[in-house]
ZAMARGU-4260 file (C-alpha; in steps of 0.2 Angstrom, whole numbers, plus 5000, padded with zeros to 4 digits):
<rodrens>
0) 4812/4961/4631 | 4805/4944/4636 | 4803/4941/4655 | 4805/4924/4663 | 4790/4914/4667
5) 4787/4910/4686 | 4781/4892/4690 | 4763/4887/4693 | 4767/4885/4712 | 4774/4903/4712
10) 4758/4910/4704 | 4748/4901/4717 | 4758/4908/4731 | 4756/4926/4723 | 4737/4923/4722
15) 4737/4918/4741 | 4747/4933/4745 | 4735/4944/4736 | 4720/4936/4745 | 4728/4939/4762
20) 4732/4957/4758 | 4714/4961/4757 | 4713/4958/4776 | 4706/4969/4789 | 4714/4985/4796
25) 4719/4976/4812 | 4728/4963/4802 | 4737/4976/4791 | 4743/4986/4806 | 4754/4971/4811
30) 4763/4971/4794 | 4771/4987/4790 | 4787/4983/4800 | 4798/4996/4792 | 4785/5010/4789
35) 4792/5026/4794 | 4775/5034/4797 | 4760/5027/4806 | 4744/5038/4805 | 4742/5056/4800
40) 4737/5072/4808 | 4729/5081/4794 | 4710/5081/4795 | 4699/5070/4784 | 4682/5076/4777
45) 4669/5064/4770 | 4659/5064/4754 | 4652/5047/4756 | 4634/5053/4757 | 4635/5067/4745
50) 4623/5059/4732 | 4622/5076/4724 | 4640/5075/4718 | 4639/5057/4713 | 4634/5048/4696
55) 4631/5030/4694 | 4640/5025/4678 | 4636/5007/4677 | 4627/4995/4690 | 4621/4977/4688
60) 4614/4966/4702 | 4622/4951/4693 | 4639/4958/4686 | 4655/4963/4695 | 4663/4978/4687
65) 4680/4984/4691 | 4696/4994/4686 | 4689/5007/4675 | 4700/5018/4664 | 4694/5033/4654
70) 4700/5047/4642 | 4693/5064/4640 | 4693/5070/4622 | 4699/5088/4617 | 4681/5094/4616
75) 4681/5094/4635 | 4664/5084/4635 | 4667/5067/4627 | 4673/5053/4638 | 4677/5035/4634
80) 4677/5022/4648 | 4682/5004/4648 | 4682/4991/4662 | 4680/4972/4665 | 4667/4960/4672
85) 4679/4951/4684 | 4693/4956/4695 | 4709/4960/4685 | 4703/4949/4670 | 4688/4944/4660
90) 4677/4952/4647 | 4678/4970/4643 | 4664/4982/4643 | 4664/5000/4638 | 4653/5016/4637
95) 4653/5034/4631 | 4648/5050/4639 | 4644/5066/4629 | 4642/5078/4644 | 4659/5076/4653
100) 4653/5060/4663 | 4637/5066/4670 | 4627/5054/4660 | 4633/5038/4651 | 4627/5027/4636
105) 4622/5009/4639 | 4636/4997/4637 | 4642/4997/4619 | 4645/4983/4607 | 4663/4976/4607
110) 4674/4979/4592 | 4678/4965/4581 | 4689/4951/4590 | 4689/4959/4607 | 4678/4945/4614
115) 4688/4931/4608 | 4695/4920/4622 | 4714/4919/4624 | 4721/4901/4622 | 4736/4896/4633
120) 4742/4878/4632 | 4726/4873/4623 | 4716/4880/4637 | 4703/4894/4634 | 4705/4909/4645
125) 4695/4926/4646 | 4698/4938/4632 | 4707/4950/4644 | 4721/4943/4656 | 4723/4960/4664
130) 4714/4976/4665 | 4712/4988/4650 | 4720/5005/4652 | 4717/5020/4640 | 4728/5035/4635
135) 4725/5049/4623 | 4741/5051/4612 | 4746/5065/4601 | 4758/5056/4590 | 4773/5062/4581
140) 4765/5057/4564 | 4752/5071/4568 | 4738/5059/4572 | 4729/5058/4589 | 4725/5041/4595
145) 4716/5033/4609 | 4726/5018/4614 | 4720/5004/4625 | 4733/4993/4633 | 4732/4977/4642
150) 4746/4967/4650 | 4751/4949/4646 | 4751/4934/4657 | 4758/4917/4656 | 4763/4913/4638
155) 4753/4927/4631 | 4761/4944/4627 | 4755/4962/4631 | 4742/4969/4618 | 4735/4985/4612
160) 4721/4992/4601 | 4719/5010/4595 | 4706/5022/4588 | 4710/5037/4577 | 4692/5044/4577
165) 4689/5048/4595 | 4684/5030/4600 | 4670/5028/4587 | 4679/5014/4578 | 4694/5003/4584
170) 4708/4992/4577 | 4709/4974/4581 | 4719/4968/4596 | 4738/4968/4592 | 4754/4962/4600
175) 4763/4977/4609 | 4781/4978/4605 | 4795/4985/4615 | 4811/4987/4605 | 4803/4975/4593
180) 4801/4962/4606 | 4786/4955/4614 | 4783/4958/4633 | 4776/4945/4645 | 4770/4944/4663
185) 4767/4962/4667 | 4754/4969/4677 | 4744/4986/4675 | 4751/4991/4659 | 4753/5006/4660
190) 4749/5013/4677 | 4753/5030/4671 | 4759/5039/4655 | 4766/5057/4654 | 4772/5068/4640
195) 4790/5072/4639 | 4797/5089/4633 | 4803/5081/4617 | 4785/5075/4613 | 4788/5057/4618
200) 4777/5049/4631 | 4785/5040/4646 | 4775/5025/4652 | 4777/5015/4668 | 4774/4997/4672
205) 4780/4984/4685 | 4786/4966/4686 | 4792/4956/4701 | 4796/4971/4712 | 4804/4982/4699
210) 4796/4997/4691 | 4801/4999/4673 | 4798/5014/4660 | 4797/5014/4642 | 4795/5028/4629
215) 4784/5030/4613 | 4781/5043/4600 | 4766/5035/4592 | 4758/5025/4606 | 4759/5009/4596
220) 4777/5004/4598 | 4789/5007/4612 | 4808/5007/4615 | 4817/4995/4626 | 4811/4995/4644
225) 4822/5003/4656 | 4824/4999/4675 | 4818/5014/4685 | 4815/5009/4703 | 4821/4996/4715
230) 4820/4997/4733 | 4826/4984/4746 | 4813/4972/4752 | 4800/4982/4743 | 4788/4980/4729
235) 4786/4997/4720 | 4772/4997/4708 | 4758/5007/4700 | 4768/5023/4698 | 4759/5039/4696
240) 4769/5052/4686 | 4767/5070/4692 | 4776/5085/4683 | 4781/5099/4694 | 4772/5116/4692
245) 4788/5124/4684 | 4790/5108/4672 | 4807/5104/4678 | 4804/5088/4688 | 4794/5073/4687
250) 4788/5064/4704 | 4784/5046/4704 | 4772/5041/4718 | 4771/5022/4720 | 4761/5009/4729
255) 4772/4998/4740 | 4764/4981/4738 | 4775/4971/4750 | 4766/4981/4764 | 4783/4983/4773
260) 4784/5002/4770 | 4773/5017/4767 | 4770/5022/4749 | 4786/5027/4740 | 4791/5042/4730
265) 4805/5046/4718 | 4810/5061/4707 | 4818/5063/4690 | 4826/5080/4684 | 4831/5073/4667
270) 4814/5068/4660 | 4814/5050/4667 | 4831/5044/4662 | 4837/5043/4680 | 4827/5043/4697
275) 4832/5048/4714 | 4833/5035/4728 | 4815/5031/4733 | 4809/5037/4750 | 4793/5034/4761
280) 4779/5046/4760 | 4768/5050/4775 | 4754/5039/4779 | 4741/5052/4773 | 4747/5046/4755
285) 4750/5028/4758 | 4739/5018/4746 | 4736/5010/4729 | 4735/5016/4712 | 4737/5035/4714
290) 4730/5046/4701 | 4732/5065/4701 | 4724/5081/4694 | 4730/5099/4697 | 4717/5111/4703
295) 4714/5128/4695 | 4724/5136/4709 | 4739/5125/4707 | 4736/5112/4721 | 4735/5094/4718
300) 4720/5082/4721 | 4726/5064/4722 | 4714/5049/4723 | 4718/5032/4728 | 4714/5016/4738
305) 4717/5019/4756 | 4730/5007/4763 | 4738/5018/4776 | 4745/5009/4792 | 4733/5018/4803
310) 4718/5026/4796 | 4699/5027/4799 | 4695/5023/4781 | 4706/5007/4777 | 4701/5000/4760
315) 4690/5014/4755 | 4692/5026/4741 | 4700/5042/4747 | 4708/5058/4740 | 4722/5070/4746
320) 4723/5089/4744 | 4740/5097/4745 | 4754/5104/4734 | 4769/5098/4724 | 4780/5105/4737
325) 4772/5094/4750 | 4777/5079/4740 | 4794/5086/4737 | 4797/5090/4756 | 4788/5074/4762
330) 4774/5083/4771 | 4757/5076/4775 | 4747/5089/4765 | 4732/5100/4768 | 4718/5087/4771
335) 4711/5071/4765 | 4694/5066/4758 | 4684/5050/4760 | 4676/5049/4744 | 4666/5032/4746
340) 4665/5019/4759 | 4669/5002/4752 | 4660/4987/4760 | 4671/4973/4756 | 4690/4972/4760
345) 4700/4984/4749 | 4693/4979/4732 | 4690/4996/4725 | 4698/5012/4719 | 4708/5010/4704
350) 4703/5028/4700 | 4702/5037/4684 | 4700/5056/4684 | 4701/5072/4673 | 4700/5091/4675
355) 4686/5098/4665 | 4687/5115/4656 | 4678/5124/4669 | 4690/5117/4683 | 4678/5104/4689
360) 4686/5088/4694 | 4678/5071/4687 | 4684/5056/4697 | 4677/5038/4695 | 4681/5021/4701
365) 4673/5004/4706 | 4669/4997/4723 | 4656/4988/4733 | 4646/5003/4737 | 4631/4993/4743
370) 4634/4980/4756 | 4632/4962/4748 | 4630/4969/4730 | 4642/4967/4716 | 4655/4980/4713
375) 4649/4994/4702 | 4656/5010/4694 | 4653/5027/4702 | 4659/5045/4697 | 4660/5062/4706
380) 4660/5079/4699 | 4666/5093/4712 | 4676/5109/4712 | 4690/5111/4724 | 4681/5126/4732
385) 4667/5113/4738 | 4680/5103/4746 | 4688/5118/4754 | 4672/5124/4761 | 4669/5107/4769
390) 4687/5107/4776 | 4684/5124/4783 | 4668/5119/4792 | 4677/5104/4799 | 4691/5115/4806
395) 4679/5127/4813 | 4671/5113/4823 | 4688/5108/4830 | 4691/5125/4837
</rodrens>
């Protein structure tokens, strides 16, 4: 599938829209003309100052760091994380942890060819035109791969690289094929990937207001993309795939990037072949780039960038605690968490997270966590019981 190329003027317009979308909460409140929900009633607790739960993954007074993605290996301890030195493009950096994200290596040497500039129309561009995203794939050929994907822009196709030894060594960057064809002008490839009952993986990405899915058995080649979600006057993107506790249904929780509606959700009962008509979610879950983890007691912890219509933490990194039934029934959930105050607009919180073998949740992302300093990477380790305790204290003070 080869998508058409927008004009240079259109790209400039899109860039301006992106810039304006980082405005203040007061500006944003005027925009959500068709939002069904404005504000939320569930309480919000705060972890901003809990340094005992926080780990600085990487920080540099001269380097911007953004959009981290990570995988947790089967040993439950080893993590690999990759990110860029510019917003949404640039040079890739990566690190490893051997203790479940509590300490991290220095930035590691790049694999061969990963630092070569991209050439478009005889002009050199950064090595990565979009963010890197990592997934661990148990392939149909019996191999386990870590696959790193990066979307294509302009006249340059989507690419991937893979490792079959736990991220110690990597292949060169290669063109990613969909039904044997190259794919152009996609963003956030892939926002999520979920394993299906037949062993395939269902991956999601978006292009120009439409959300697509594609499946793979090996992580290195995909079938023809399928249109999954469209919604009038909306821009559904960055879908988060959440399987129901009984395994029968997949929920797709989406960012709405036109800022006309709250975040959207859709459901599939046939392993992603068809999806229900999207509907708006409560303001408590309205935001960008949702990522989820099931807690040991069966609840959900979902973290994201707060873009709610009315919120005390606009543009910050936040979390949500609730159940799958809350998603299904469109309820607000149990409570929210402000994880970290972001000091500059809404340039933060493309989170990555894992549940460790002992039930601890590891969550990490980027943001301007110090006023006037470049964005850097921060991680949290917490148990749901710790959040519940803070929630209960909060509720007791309200009584």
